[in-house]
Structure formats: structure tokens, C-alpha cells
PAKE-141363 format. One record per residue (C-alpha): x, y, z; residue in one letter. Coordinates in steps of 0.2 Angstrom, whole numbers, plus 2048, in hexadecimal, padded with zeros to 3 digits. Each point is the difference from the previous one (the first is absolute). Layout:
XYZA ...
This chain:
2E05F5A9DM 7FB7F180AK 80D7F780BK 8017ED803S 7FF7FA812K 8047EE807I 7F07FB809V 8047EE803G 80F7F4802L 8017ED801G 80C7F27FEH 8017ED7FFY 80F7F5802V 8007ED7FEP 7FE7F5810E 8117F77FDK 80D80780AV 8127FC7FBV 80D80480EK 8128017FDN 8027F0809S 7F67F87F2D 80C8067F3L 80E7F980AE 7F97EF7FBK 8008027EEI 81080B7FCM 810805808D 7FB80F80AT 7FC805812N 7F580C80AN 80E80B805E 8068027EEW 7EF8047F9I 7FC80C80EV 8108097FFE 7FF8037EDR 7ED8037FET 7F8802811G 7F37F27FBI 7FB7F380DE 7F27F87F7E 7F58027F1R 7F07FA7F8R 8007F47F1W 7F07FB7F7F 7F77F0800D 7FD7FA7EEP 7F07F8806E 7F8810807K 8098107FAD 8018097F0T 8068127FCV 7EE8057FCS 7F77F880FN 80D80780CM 7FC8117F8A 7EE7FC802T 8027FD813R 80A80F803A 7F380A7F6T 7F17FA80BH 80A80680FV 8038117F9A 7EE8027FAL 7FA7FB812E 80B80D808R 7FB80D7F4A 7ED7FC802G 7FE7FE7EEL 7F67F47F5D 80A7F77F3V 7F58077F2K 806811804E 8117FC7F8I 8028087EFD 8117FA7FAF 80E7F4805I 8138037FFV 8097F0804F 813800803A 8087EF7FFT 80F7F87F7I 7F97EE804T 7EF7FF7F8P 7F67F0800D 8017FE7EDY 80D8057F3F 7F180A7FAF 7F4807803P 80580A810G 7FA7FC811S 7F5811800G 7F27F87F6V 8017F080CL 7FE80B80FL 7F280A7F7Q 7F77EF7FDR 8027FA812E 7F9811806L 7F17FF7F4G 8058107F8L 7FE7FB7EEQ 80180E7F4G 80B80C809I 8128047FAG 80E7F6807A 8128067FDL 80F7F5804D 812807802I 8117F7802R 80B80C80AN 8067F380DA 804808811C 7FB8117FAS 7F07F97F9G 7F480680EF 805812800I 7FF8007ECY 7EF7F9802A 7FB80D80DL 80780E7F5S 7F57F97F1I 7F07FF80BA 804812807D 8018077EEQ 7EF7F87FBF 7F8807810I 8078117FDK 7FA8017EET 7EE7FB806G 8007F07F6M 7FD7F580FY 7FA803812K 8057EF809T 80F7F67FBI 8077F0807L 8137FF800V 8087EF803V 8117F9802G 8017ED801A 80E7F47FDE 8057ED800I 8138007FFQ 8047F0809S 7FC7F57F1S 80D8097F6A 80E7FE80DL 80F7F47FFD 7FF7F9811K 8117F8800S 810806807T 8048087F0E 7F180B800G 800804813R 8048127FDS 7EF8047F9S 7F67F1806S 801805812V 7F98127FCI 7F17FE7F5F 7EF7FC806A 7ED8007FBD 7F180B805G 7F480D7FBA 7FB812805G 7F280B7FAA 7FB812801A 7F08097FCI 8028127F9L 7F180C7FFQ 7FE8117F9A 80080E80DT 7FE813801D 809800811E 812807801D 8077EF803K 8047F07F7G 80E7FD7F3V 80B80F7FFL 80B7FA7F2S 8087F17F9T 8127FE7F8H 8047F27F4L 8117FC7F8H 8097F27F7A 8117FB7F9D 8007F17F4G 8137FF7FFD 7FF7F5810Y 7F17F57FBA 80B7F0801E 806803811E 7EF7FA807L 7F57F67F5Y 7F97EF7FBV 8057FD7EEK 7F47F37FAD 7F47FC7F9P 80280E7F4G 7F88037F0S 8108057F7S 8077EE800R 7FF7F67F0K 7F57F480AV 7F8806810R 8027F0809L 80D7F37FCS 8097F1809K 80F80B801E 7F780E809L 7F77F480CL 8117F8804D 808810804G 7FE80D80DK 7F980F7F6S 7EF7FD808F 807805811N 802811807L 8118087FDT 80680E80BM 81180A801N 7FD804812G 80F80C801N 7FA80A7F1A 7EE801807V 806806811F 80C80D7F9K 7F38087F5H 7F17FE80CA 80880A80EV 80380F7F4V 7EF7FF7F7R 7F67FE80FF 807810807S 7FF80A7F0E 7ED7FB7FDV 7FB804812I 8098117FFN 7F78037F0E 7EF7FD808A 80480B80FL 80780E7F6S 7F18017F4Q 7F480280EN 80B80C80BG 8047F380DH 80F7FA809T 8047EF808P 7FB806811E 7EE8027F9D 7FE7EE7FCI 7F57F780CD 8037EF7F9L 80C7F97F2L 7FA7F07F8V 80E7F97F5P 7FF7F17F5H 8057F280AQ 8107FA7F6A 80D7FE80EN 800806812L 8128077FDR 7FA80B7F2I 7F180780BS 80C80380EN 80C8097F5F 7F380B7F9V 7F9803812Q 811806805K 80280C7F1Q 7F0809805F 8037FF812N 7EF7F8803L 7FC7F8811P 7FA7EE801D 7EE805802N 80080A7F0K 8067F17F5V 7F57F07FEF 8087F07FCN 7F87EE800N 80D7F77F5I 8057F780FM 7F17F57FFK 7FA8017EEF 8108017F6G 80080A7EFN 7EF7FE7F8T 80580C7F1T 7F080A7FBA 7F77FA80FA 80C80680DS 7FB812801I 7ED7FD801P 8027F280DI 80B80C80AA 7F480E7FFM 7F17F5805S 80A7F980FE 805812805A 7EE8067FFW 7FB7F180BE 80D80480DQ 7FA812801G 8108077F8K 7F78087F2I 7F480E806K 7F580E7FAE 80B80E7FAG 8107F7800D 80D8037F2L 8047EF7F8I 80E7FD7F4C 8017F07F6L 8107FB7F7A 8067F27F5A 80E7F97F6F 8027F07F6G 8017F77F0S 80180A7F0G 809809808F 7F080A805T 7FE80B80FW 7F180B806A 7F980A80FS 7EF807805A 7FC80D80DL 7EF7FE809I 7F780B80CR 7F57F4809W 
């Protein structure tokens, strides 16, 4: 059976840098409060005149293709992870396909929030293992800043979330490397602990004056509940990946966690007794970019020489749904 191997990584983030000092001007917060609770010092927010979810994904894809030494026409299929598509429908996968000039190939959109990239990676891995496709583009891209309540009332979430895109090119390989396994989980009992309620199709009227005047279009998060569950599920799903492949935490060369909160990453790092050089975090400068966070982090880690041939790479994520997932990769 074929394996799938990541042959190229790329990312794009908007040019607009929003520092904690900028947020101090529009809400009752301060740099010390934000850094202490999240680890974030700055983040990127999109420019409505320049950035869309699909064109950010396109830019990240071109970087990944260049690094892989591939032509865009070699892509057989697209899996696009986002909870912030450019349109209510269709999904942004077909918009990315159009921008890449790949009319005719399949484009699959998934909505698994912070776990979205690993879910997408798992789907691509299965398609390649079955022989259905040989080269698959996997993308995570988000514009979260337009759904944030940027007032003091909404500061607990608005200081965290940000915008960006990351891409990975997977190809079939006969080598004894690549994606070793993926592990996907969910528990819908906690769906309302981290969600954006509207616009929802189950309302009597999808849009109304009452909805527009309310706060249901903004992101709602129970931070305590998310933290409590995240630290448990992160550990469980990392151990699941290691156990299935006969590895221990000491075998990990680099853990790339979803960039949700630096406190969560540090907690998980301590649980597995991993040194700083074996955990990659960039939430300090990019914030939480949801489905884009892991591919952006992987792309940066590769740029910095922290992902090398033969390394054992572990990806792990937890987020809205609740969903959580992991992947173990031999580079």
C-alpha cells in the first residue's frame, strides 16, 4: 500500500500586524493581561481590500508548490479546512480551485475548526493510500477577525483569534516514511462552549433585525471549559498516536500543537517532559488562526530547519465541536 508524504509546505499571513498595544486603544485590556493568559504579543488581521480566505490559501499554495518543485497542474484533489468560508455557500475549496486554474478536479470543504487541518490531512492520506489520488493539496485558512466582538465585553476571545493560511502538498510514496497514522475524535455535547451561533439555517428567518442587533454573530467561548478539556484531550490523542506506532514521547523530534493558547501548549509540553527545542510555538506573533495554525507552524518550523529528513513529527489539535485529533509523521 502507498503512503502519503508531505513534499511541500507554505503559508501566508495578512500584512496588518495588530499588537497588544493596539488593542489597548479599543478595549479595556493591556499587554501584560493578554500575554499572561494567552502568550500572544501580536497577531495578523486581514485587509478587506486585499485578503480573502481563498486568495490567502492560493498564496500559501504557491509557496508550497515552489518548495516541492511541483507544477500546479500536478494537483489531483483539494481538501480545504475552514470555518470562515468566503461565501455561506459554496465552500472556499472551489474558489481556491478557480484561482489555481484547476477547474475539473475535486474540491472538498470540511468544517472541523481548530482540528480541521489534521482532519483534512487524514482525508487526503486515505485517498492516497487507496490509490485514488497521487498529489493532494491540503489547506487550512481562516479570517476570524471579522467575527470578533472587539469591545471590552468580547475581549476574552477577540485578543486570541487571528487570520492566515497554511498549505501542504501530499504525494504518494513507496518509501517507508510519511504519514504513519491519524486519529480523529469529537464530542458534540460541548458544541456551544466555543461557537458562532448565527447566521444559522434553523432559524425561522436566517437574517432579521433582532439577529443583526444582537451578539449572536460574534464568537462565543467558555475559556475555562475549553482549557479544561483541551489539556486532557491533547495528551490522550498524542499518546494514542505514539502507542499505535510503537513510540514513546522521547522519540518525538518535534511536536507541533494547534496554536490555541501558549498555556495549553506549555502544559502539554510538561506532561510529556519535552524540552523547548522539541515543541514549536508561534502563537506569540500570529495568535490562534484556527484551521490554519498547524500548517502555518509547520511551514515556519521547516523554514527554520526544525523539521528535517527522518524526524518524527507529531501534530495535535483540540477545538470547537469539541473535536480533537493527532497525526504522527516520519519526515
